[in-house]
ZABAGU-399354 format. One line per 10 residues: number of its first residue (from 1); their letters; for each residue x, y, z of N, C-alpha, C. Coordinates in nm, 3 decimals. Atoms other than C-alpha are relative to their C-alpha. Layout:
BEGIN
NUM	A	X Y Z X Y Z X Y Z ~ ...
***
This chain:
BEGIN
1	MRLISIKMTL	0.085 -0.116 0.003 -0.001 -0.001 -0.003 0.088 0.125 0.003 ~ -0.077 -0.122 0.013 0.142 0.335 -0.102 -0.077 0.119 0.058 ~ 0.063 -0.118 -0.058 0.064 0.648 0.103 0.018 0.116 -0.094 ~ -0.005 -0.112 0.088 -0.022 0.941 -0.115 0.021 0.129 0.083 ~ -0.029 -0.126 -0.070 0.131 1.272 0.000 -0.081 0.109 -0.068 ~ 0.077 -0.107 0.060 -0.105 1.563 -0.049 0.057 0.138 0.049 ~ -0.039 -0.133 -0.032 -0.024 1.932 -0.052 -0.130 0.076 0.030 ~ 0.120 -0.070 -0.043 -0.284 2.125 0.141 0.034 0.098 0.112 ~ -0.023 -0.095 -0.106 -0.277 2.437 0.350 -0.108 -0.021 0.110 ~ 0.096 0.000 -0.107 -0.453 2.473 0.684 -0.131 0.063 -0.043
11	YQYKMLSEDD	0.119 -0.072 0.049 -0.691 2.722 0.523 -0.082 -0.086 -0.095 ~ 0.073 0.085 0.094 -0.780 2.482 0.239 -0.073 -0.113 0.073 ~ 0.060 0.106 -0.078 -0.847 2.205 0.493 -0.125 0.053 0.071 ~ 0.112 -0.054 -0.074 -1.075 2.427 0.699 -0.117 0.039 -0.091 ~ 0.105 -0.034 0.096 -1.270 2.523 0.386 -0.079 -0.125 -0.043 ~ 0.070 0.128 0.034 -1.368 2.154 0.335 -0.118 -0.018 0.090 ~ 0.112 0.038 -0.084 -1.698 2.024 0.466 0.052 -0.088 0.114 ~ -0.038 0.080 -0.115 -1.684 1.845 0.798 0.028 -0.145 -0.043 ~ -0.021 0.138 0.050 -1.725 1.505 0.619 0.127 -0.010 -0.081 ~ -0.122 0.006 0.084 -1.448 1.586 0.370 0.124 0.022 0.087
21	QYDTVFSNGK	-0.115 -0.011 -0.091 -1.219 1.692 0.658 0.034 -0.135 0.060 ~ -0.025 0.128 -0.057 -1.263 1.355 0.822 0.054 -0.098 -0.107 ~ -0.052 0.086 0.109 -1.216 1.176 0.486 0.146 0.029 -0.028 ~ -0.137 -0.037 0.028 -0.896 1.367 0.428 0.095 -0.048 0.110 ~ -0.085 0.047 -0.112 -0.756 1.292 0.775 0.019 -0.149 -0.005 ~ -0.011 0.144 -0.012 -0.834 0.924 0.767 0.058 -0.067 -0.127 ~ -0.059 0.059 0.122 -0.726 0.864 0.404 0.135 0.053 -0.035 ~ -0.126 -0.062 0.037 -0.431 1.103 0.367 0.088 0.045 0.118 ~ -0.076 -0.044 -0.117 -0.324 1.201 0.720 0.098 -0.106 0.043 ~ -0.100 0.094 -0.049 -0.011 1.043 0.863 -0.018 -0.011 0.151
31	FLDMVIEGNS	0.015 0.025 -0.143 -0.075 0.887 1.203 0.131 0.026 0.071 ~ -0.122 -0.028 -0.069 0.177 1.024 1.452 0.004 -0.058 0.141 ~ -0.003 0.046 -0.143 0.071 0.934 1.808 -0.146 -0.009 0.052 ~ 0.127 0.011 -0.068 -0.212 0.844 2.042 0.022 0.007 0.147 ~ -0.009 -0.013 -0.145 -0.272 0.936 2.406 -0.141 -0.032 0.056 ~ 0.124 0.028 -0.067 -0.535 0.797 2.636 -0.002 0.073 0.136 ~ 0.021 -0.071 -0.125 -0.662 1.017 2.921 -0.141 -0.024 0.046 ~ 0.136 0.029 -0.051 -0.956 0.887 3.126 -0.079 -0.075 -0.109 ~ 0.084 0.064 0.100 -1.237 0.802 2.883 0.027 0.049 -0.139 ~ -0.027 -0.056 0.128 -1.081 0.989 2.593 0.128 -0.051 -0.064
41	KFVLYAIDKF	-0.114 0.039 0.079 -0.846 0.878 2.321 0.030 0.115 -0.096 ~ -0.042 -0.109 0.086 -0.655 1.159 2.147 0.096 -0.055 -0.103 ~ -0.080 0.053 0.111 -0.515 1.068 1.806 0.049 0.112 -0.086 ~ -0.062 -0.112 0.070 -0.271 1.298 1.631 0.040 -0.046 -0.143 ~ -0.037 0.025 0.138 -0.234 1.308 1.249 0.068 0.124 -0.053 ~ -0.065 -0.111 0.073 -0.015 1.523 1.022 -0.054 0.002 -0.142 ~ 0.035 -0.023 0.143 -0.132 1.664 0.688 0.088 0.114 -0.047 ~ -0.092 -0.102 0.055 0.135 1.851 0.493 0.068 0.072 0.115 ~ -0.074 -0.077 -0.102 0.241 2.125 0.740 -0.089 0.041 0.116 ~ 0.081 -0.025 -0.116 -0.032 2.110 1.004 -0.048 -0.131 0.058
51	FVEVVWNIET	0.039 0.119 -0.078 -0.180 1.869 1.258 -0.154 0.001 0.016 ~ 0.142 0.020 -0.033 -0.527 1.729 1.317 -0.004 -0.098 0.118 ~ 0.019 0.086 -0.116 -0.626 1.587 1.656 -0.146 -0.044 0.000 ~ 0.135 0.056 -0.006 -0.927 1.358 1.665 -0.018 -0.063 0.141 ~ 0.027 0.045 -0.138 -1.081 1.286 2.006 -0.114 -0.099 -0.003 ~ 0.098 0.109 -0.004 -1.270 0.959 2.061 -0.043 -0.021 0.145 ~ 0.050 0.049 -0.125 -1.491 0.862 2.352 0.021 -0.151 0.000 ~ -0.037 0.143 0.001 -1.357 0.517 2.445 -0.120 -0.087 0.024 ~ 0.114 0.085 -0.035 -1.678 0.385 2.596 -0.100 -0.015 -0.114 ~ 0.100 0.003 0.111 -1.904 0.477 2.301 0.064 -0.025 -0.136
61	DEIVAKGVFK	-0.079 0.013 0.127 -1.630 0.447 2.032 -0.049 0.101 -0.104 ~ 0.045 -0.104 0.087 -1.749 0.775 1.886 0.095 0.121 0.003 ~ -0.079 -0.123 0.004 -1.565 1.086 1.772 -0.077 0.110 0.069 ~ 0.067 -0.107 -0.074 -1.644 1.369 2.009 0.056 0.141 -0.031 ~ -0.058 -0.128 0.034 -1.413 1.645 1.881 0.110 -0.018 -0.102 ~ -0.110 -0.005 0.096 -1.157 1.744 1.620 0.060 0.140 0.011 ~ -0.069 -0.129 -0.005 -0.895 2.015 1.642 0.107 0.006 -0.111 ~ -0.094 -0.019 0.106 -0.670 2.158 1.372 0.095 0.110 0.043 ~ -0.094 -0.100 -0.046 -0.348 2.348 1.447 0.134 -0.023 -0.066 ~ -0.138 0.009 0.055 0.010 2.419 1.335 0.099 -0.020 0.112
71	CGHTLDRYSN	-0.087 0.013 -0.114 0.173 2.447 1.675 -0.074 0.040 0.126 ~ 0.062 -0.044 -0.120 0.105 2.532 2.033 -0.013 -0.101 0.108 ~ 0.007 0.086 -0.121 0.010 2.375 2.364 -0.067 -0.134 -0.028 ~ 0.062 0.128 0.029 -0.200 2.102 2.203 0.107 -0.106 -0.031 ~ -0.108 0.095 0.030 0.121 1.938 2.079 0.070 -0.047 0.129 ~ -0.065 0.040 -0.124 0.247 1.930 2.437 -0.052 -0.132 0.054 ~ 0.060 0.126 -0.045 0.006 1.645 2.509 0.080 -0.120 -0.053 ~ -0.069 0.109 0.066 0.214 1.430 2.273 0.151 -0.003 0.032 ~ -0.147 -0.005 -0.019 0.566 1.549 2.344 0.042 -0.027 0.144 ~ -0.030 0.018 -0.142 0.543 1.518 2.722 -0.049 -0.133 0.057
81	VPKEI	0.053 0.125 -0.045 0.397 1.171 2.741 0.113 -0.101 0.022 ~ -0.104 0.111 -0.017 0.629 0.912 2.902 -0.045 -0.120 -0.074 ~ 0.027 0.122 0.080 0.648 0.613 2.674 0.041 -0.120 0.080 ~ -0.030 0.127 -0.071 0.625 0.270 2.828 0.074 -0.095 -0.101 ~ -0.072 0.093 0.085 0.865 0.008 2.693 -0.044 -0.143 0.029
***
């Protein structure tokens, strides 16, 4: 399976419909990391030069939120997580 690299700006992504944003993340986003906090699973994807965080409710297995960003404190959730070996 070959991963297709897409060129897309953050602005172009935000102009997509909600459904197309999810389609783009799940089909073209590169999975980077996942963090579980309580009942929530935070999944980080990269698309070109920005990040998309999808938040799942673990109990219901439903998406409850999505955030889009280039940098900032949201990334800290992933960079400060101690990794178990």
